[in-house]
N, C-alpha and C positions, 0 to 999 in steps of 0.2 A: 928507224921509221921518220919520214920527214913532216913536215908542218901540214902538208896537204893530205896526207894519209891519217894523221891524227884528226883534222877537223872533219874528214870524211866518215870515219869511225864514230865521231862523236854525233854526227848528224843523223846516224842509222841507230842511235839508243832509242828513239821512239819516244812515245808520250807518257809512259806510265810513271817515270822519275818526276815528270813534271806536276801530274796529278797528285803524286805524295808532296811535293812541295805546296801546292795549293791547298790541300786538306790542312796540313801543319799550319799554315797561314789563318786559315779558317778557324782553326781551334782557337789559336791566340787571340784573333779578333774578337771571337763570340766570348771568351772571358774576359778580355778588356771591356767590351761593351756592357757585360752583365755587372761588371764592377763600377763603371761609371754611373749605369742607370742606378742601380742601389744607392750609391753616393749622392745622386742629385734628388733621387726620391726622399731619401731620409733628410737630406738637408733641407727641402722644401717643408717637410714637417716640423723640423726642429725650428725652422724660421718662424712657422705658425706658433709655435709652442712660445717662443720668446716674446713674440708680440712687440717687435722693437721700436714701432713708432710709438705706441703707447707708452713703453718704458721711457723713451726720451720725453715724451710730453710731460710725464707725471713726476718722473724721478731721474732726473739727469745724471744722478750717481750711481745708476744701476749696476755700472761695472764693478764697482769696489768689492760686491760680497756676494758675487756668484761662483760657484764652483761645479755645477753638472755640466754635462755636455751641451754644446749650443751650436746654432748655424755658424756657416763660415762668416757670414755678415756680422754676426755677433762678437766673433772671436778677433776678425780683424780691426772694428770699431774699438773693441775693448783694449786691445794692444795700443792701437793708436792713442787713445784717450789716456792711457797710464803713462806714457811717454812725453805726454804733452803738457806744458805750462800755460799756453795762451792758444787762442784761437787760429793764428798764423801757424804755430807750430803744429797744432793738431791737425790742420789741412795737409801740411807737409807729411807727416806721418801717414795720414790715410793713404796718400799717394804711394807711399814707400810699402805700406802693407798690402795695398792692391798688387803691386808689382810681384811682391814675394807670393800672395795668395794666389795670383793668376797661374804661376807655374804648377801649383797643386789642384787648381781647377781644371787646367787644361792637360793633365795628366792623361797619357796614352793617347792624345788626339793626333798627335804628329804620325804615331803608328797605323792609326785608322784610315787618317788622310792618304798616307802613302799606299796603303793596301788598294783603296778605293780608286787611287789614281792608275795603279801599275798591276793590279789583278788580271785586269782583262789583257794586258799585253803579254803577261806570263801564261796564261792561257791561250792565246793566239801563237806564242812561241811554240808551245807544245803541239798545237795544231800543224804548224808548219813542219815540225819534226817527225810527226805522224805520217804525214803525206810524202814527205820524202821517202821515209821507210817503205811507205806501201807502193810508191812508184819504184823502188829499187827491187822491192819483192815483185812487183809486175814484170819488171824485165827478165827476171830469172824462172818465170812460171809459164805454163801454157795456156793456150787460150780457155781451156776447161777451168782452169784456177783462178780466173779473173775475178770471179764473184768474192770468192774470199779476200783477195786484194781489196776490192771495193769496201768489203766488209770493213777492213783495216783502215780506209780512209775515212769511213762513218764514224768509227770509233775514236780517230784522231780529232774529228770535230768537236767531240765531247770535252776536250780540253778547253775551247774557247767558252763553252756553255758554262764548264765549273768557274772559269776565270770571271764571267760575269755574274755567277751565284754568289761568289765570294765578294765581288767590288760592291755591287748594289746596297747590300745592307750597311757595309762599312761607310759607303758615303752618306745615306740616309742617318745614320746615328752619329756619324761625325758632324753633320749639320746641326742636328738636335743638340749634341752636347757643347756645340760652340755658342748655340742659342741659349742654353740653360747658363754658361758659363758668363756671358754678357748680363745676363738676368741678376746674377748675383752681384755682379760689379757696379751695375746701374743702383740695385737697392742699396748698396754699400754707400755709393756717393750721395743717393738722396739723402739718407739717414745721416751722414756725417754733416751735410748742411743743415738739416734740421736740428742738429745737436749745437752747432755753432750758434743757432737763435736762443738757446737756453744755457749758454756757457755760464753765465754769471748765477745761474738761480742755485 
């Protein structure tokens, strides 16, 4: 079987397998969205519980005797402070902790961004395959059977709709999680500069 026949057989596979791919991608996306949403919601609550600004203002040594679970901001500042002996070193360590923490904050975001960008094209690909198969069937049928073939074309268009349905929530949540990640980083930078003003207390 030559390459032309292989490609021809591939184009006649239709839309169904593409829909399975989109469903699998969607399930993974939803699971990642839920995990990130829970993470950022919990971190907001912990940040309020930590009340870091008040801690820094009233007790610059707060990082020494805490052992419960805290916000990401608390953990990054705590690690940076423990590894520092002066203000300059502290700011350097804050930058290092931000780089390390950013990888955790941005977990799964590259996947969601990829899904948001490419799911519509996957759906469009499925639609094209479905239309090719429908026209192939049309060539083999009588005029009385054309209604069935038109039904096949309408079913093929479902792939594009599903692709958009998968992509839109991924894009929305990707942007939301990016904003949350930046918010945490900005909190950390703000508090680190506040800490340097209290360094010698």
